[in-house]
C-alpha positions as CSV (number, residue, x, y, z in Angstrom):
1,M,12.2,-11.7,11.8
2,I,14.9,-9.0,12.3
3,I,17.7,-11.4,11.4
4,L,15.8,-12.5,8.3
5,A,15.4,-8.9,7.2
6,T,19.0,-7.9,7.8
7,E,20.3,-10.9,5.8
8,G,18.2,-9.9,2.8
9,N,15.8,-12.8,3.1
10,I,12.6,-10.7,3.0
11,A,11.2,-9.1,-0.1
12,V,8.3,-6.6,-0.2
13,D,6.6,-6.2,-3.6
14,G,9.4,-8.1,-5.2
15,K,12.2,-6.0,-3.8
16,I,14.6,-7.1,-1.1
17,R,14.3,-5.0,2.1
18,K,17.0,-5.2,4.7
19,D,15.6,-2.6,7.0
20,Y,13.5,-4.5,9.6
21,K,11.5,-1.3,10.2
22,Y,10.5,-1.0,6.6
23,P,6.7,-0.3,6.6
24,V,4.3,-2.6,4.8
25,G,0.6,-1.8,4.1
26,F,-2.6,-3.0,2.5
27,M,-2.2,-5.2,-0.6
28,D,1.6,-5.5,-0.2
29,V,3.2,-8.8,-1.1
30,I,5.7,-10.2,1.4
31,T,8.1,-12.9,0.2
32,L,10.3,-15.2,2.4
33,V,13.2,-15.7,-0.1
34,K,14.7,-18.9,1.5
35,T,11.4,-20.8,1.8
36,K,9.9,-19.2,-1.4
37,T,6.6,-18.5,0.4
38,N,4.5,-15.5,-0.4
39,Y,1.9,-13.6,1.6
40,R,-0.5,-10.7,0.9
41,L,-1.4,-8.2,3.6
42,L,-5.1,-7.7,3.9
43,Y,-7.7,-6.4,6.5
44,D,-10.0,-8.7,8.4
45,V,-13.5,-7.7,9.7
46,K,-12.0,-6.5,12.9
47,G,-9.8,-4.0,11.2
48,R,-6.6,-6.0,11.9
49,F,-3.9,-6.8,9.3
50,G,-3.8,-10.4,8.3
51,L,-1.4,-12.4,6.1
52,V,-2.9,-14.7,3.5
53,K,-0.7,-17.2,1.7
54,V,-0.7,-16.8,-2.1
55,A,0.6,-18.9,-4.9
56,P,3.8,-17.9,-6.8
57,H,1.9,-16.7,-9.9
58,E,-0.4,-14.5,-7.7
59,A,2.6,-13.0,-5.9
60,E,3.8,-11.5,-9.2
61,F,1.1,-8.7,-9.0
62,K,-0.7,-6.5,-6.6
63,L,-3.9,-4.4,-6.9
64,C,-3.6,-0.6,-6.6
65,R,-6.4,1.9,-6.2
66,I,-6.2,5.0,-8.4
67,K,-6.3,8.0,-6.1
68,R,-5.7,10.7,-8.8
69,R,-5.4,11.0,-12.6
70,A,-3.7,14.1,-14.0
71,M,-1.7,15.6,-16.8
72,G,2.0,16.2,-16.3
73,P,4.7,18.3,-18.0
74,K,4.7,18.1,-21.8
75,G,1.1,16.7,-21.8
76,I,2.1,13.3,-20.3
77,P,-0.8,11.7,-18.5
78,Y,-0.2,9.8,-15.2
79,V,-2.0,8.2,-12.3
80,V,-1.2,8.1,-8.6
81,T,-2.0,4.9,-6.7
82,H,-2.9,4.3,-3.0
83,D,0.7,3.1,-2.2
84,G,2.3,6.3,-3.6
85,R,3.3,5.0,-7.1
86,T,3.2,7.3,-10.1
87,I,2.6,5.5,-13.4
88,R,2.8,7.4,-16.7
89,F,0.8,6.7,-19.9
90,P,-2.1,4.7,-18.3
91,H,-4.9,3.4,-20.3
92,P,-7.3,6.2,-21.3
93,E,-10.3,4.4,-19.6
94,I,-8.5,4.2,-16.2
95,K,-10.1,6.8,-13.9
96,Q,-10.1,7.8,-10.2
97,N,-11.3,5.1,-7.8
98,D,-10.6,2.3,-10.4
99,S,-8.1,-0.4,-9.5
100,I,-5.2,-1.6,-11.6
101,K,-3.4,-5.0,-11.7
102,L,0.2,-4.1,-11.4
103,N,2.9,-6.5,-12.5
104,L,5.6,-6.2,-9.8
105,K,8.4,-7.5,-12.1
106,T,7.9,-5.0,-15.0
107,N,6.0,-2.3,-13.0
108,E,3.5,-2.2,-15.9
109,I,-0.3,-2.3,-15.8
110,A,-1.5,-5.7,-16.7
111,S,-5.2,-4.9,-16.5
112,F,-7.7,-2.7,-14.7
113,F,-11.1,-3.0,-13.0
114,K,-13.7,-0.2,-13.2
115,F,-15.4,1.3,-10.2
116,E,-19.0,0.6,-11.2
117,I,-22.2,-1.1,-10.0
118,G,-21.7,-4.9,-9.8
119,C,-18.0,-4.9,-9.2
120,N,-16.4,-6.7,-6.3
121,V,-14.9,-4.5,-3.6
122,M,-13.2,-4.6,-0.2
123,I,-13.7,-1.9,2.5
124,T,-10.5,-0.3,3.8
125,G,-11.8,2.0,6.4
126,G,-14.7,2.9,8.6
127,N,-16.9,0.6,10.7
128,N,-17.2,-2.0,7.9
129,I,-13.4,-2.3,7.3
130,G,-12.4,-5.7,5.9
131,R,-15.8,-6.6,4.5
132,V,-16.1,-7.8,1.0
133,G,-19.2,-7.4,-1.3
134,T,-20.7,-6.1,-4.5
135,I,-21.7,-2.6,-5.2
136,V,-25.5,-2.3,-5.6
137,R,-25.9,1.5,-5.9
138,L,-24.2,4.8,-5.5
139,E,-25.4,8.0,-3.9
140,K,-23.9,11.4,-4.9
141,H,-24.2,14.3,-2.4
142,P,-22.8,17.6,-3.9
143,G,-20.6,19.3,-1.3
144,S,-20.6,16.2,1.0
145,Y,-19.4,12.6,1.0
146,E,-20.5,10.2,-1.7
147,I,-22.0,7.0,-0.3
148,V,-21.6,3.5,-1.7
149,H,-24.1,0.8,-0.9
150,I,-22.7,-2.8,-0.9
151,K,-24.2,-6.2,-0.4
152,D,-22.0,-9.1,1.0
153,Q,-22.2,-12.8,0.3
154,N,-24.7,-13.3,3.1
155,G,-27.2,-10.9,1.4
156,L,-26.6,-8.1,4.1
157,E,-26.5,-4.6,2.7
158,F,-24.4,-1.8,4.2
159,S,-23.1,1.5,3.2
160,T,-19.8,3.4,3.5
161,R,-17.9,6.4,2.1
162,L,-16.5,6.2,-1.4
163,S,-13.0,6.8,-0.1
164,N,-13.2,3.5,1.8
165,V,-14.0,1.3,-1.2
166,F,-11.3,-0.7,-2.9
167,V,-12.2,-2.5,-6.2
168,I,-10.7,-6.1,-6.1
169,G,-12.4,-7.6,-9.2
170,T,-15.3,-7.5,-11.5
171,K,-17.7,-10.4,-10.6
172,T,-15.2,-12.3,-8.4
173,P,-12.1,-11.2,-6.5
174,E,-8.8,-11.3,-8.4
175,I,-6.9,-12.1,-5.2
176,T,-7.0,-14.8,-2.5
177,L,-8.9,-13.6,0.5
178,L,-8.7,-14.4,4.2
179,K,-11.2,-17.0,5.5
180,R,-13.4,-14.4,7.1
181,H,-14.5,-11.2,5.4
182,N,-18.2,-11.2,6.3
183,Y,-20.2,-9.7,9.2
184,Y,-21.1,-12.0,12.1
185,S,-23.9,-11.5,14.5
186,I,-23.3,-11.7,18.3
187,I,-24.6,-15.3,18.4
188,Q,-22.3,-16.2,15.4
189,E,-19.4,-14.5,17.1
190,R,-20.1,-16.6,20.2
191,D,-20.2,-19.8,18.2
192,V,-16.9,-19.0,16.5
193,R,-15.2,-18.4,19.9
194,N,-16.6,-21.6,21.4
195,S,-15.4,-23.6,18.4
196,R,-11.9,-22.5,19.0
197,R,-11.9,-23.5,22.6
198,P,-10.6,-27.0,23.5
199,K,-13.5,-29.3,24.3
200,I,-13.5,-30.6,27.8
201,E,-15.0,-34.0,28.2
202,E,-17.1,-34.5,31.2
203,V,-16.2,-37.4,33.3
204,E,-19.0,-39.0,35.2
205,Q,-18.1,-39.9,38.7
206,D,-19.6,-43.0,40.3
207,D,-21.2,-42.3,43.7
208,S,-20.6,-45.8,44.8
């Protein structure tokens, strides 16, 4: 991997990075230039980073969460995203906690997804990190954390802080996800581990 980076064969968000220590984070798109393969960095339900292979057309954009919207010098509006980007003249309807679909070639906002009940989200922090679900209700607590209640594909409902919620689509995710983003019980975890172990065939020995 070090050799690939120093030779300019690895791109992060569409830009060649020759520093093998260059940091990558959530939602970043990593491209292997020689093989023309693309990966997106996501969380799994254990809180670990995982790479999911994406198609070339999907590698052309990334989702960014809006951390702040403000007015700059000369009355120019701008937004700040979770990965440190500052984008001027955003759509007037884009607010804090919404997500934008950023074109990595033009650095322009292709579309955006509102933070609202019914939208599809991924959890990026806390005990439920990596889980995917739909917002069912919001709780506002003045002077304290705002709580978001989410229901996953299995019908299980859980809650987390607002700051841990990342909108990834309206009704369905706009990105390709990892194979596992749902909560498993202890028994289900055991079954998954056992399915990964090589099966040992029992050989009956004749007593004779």
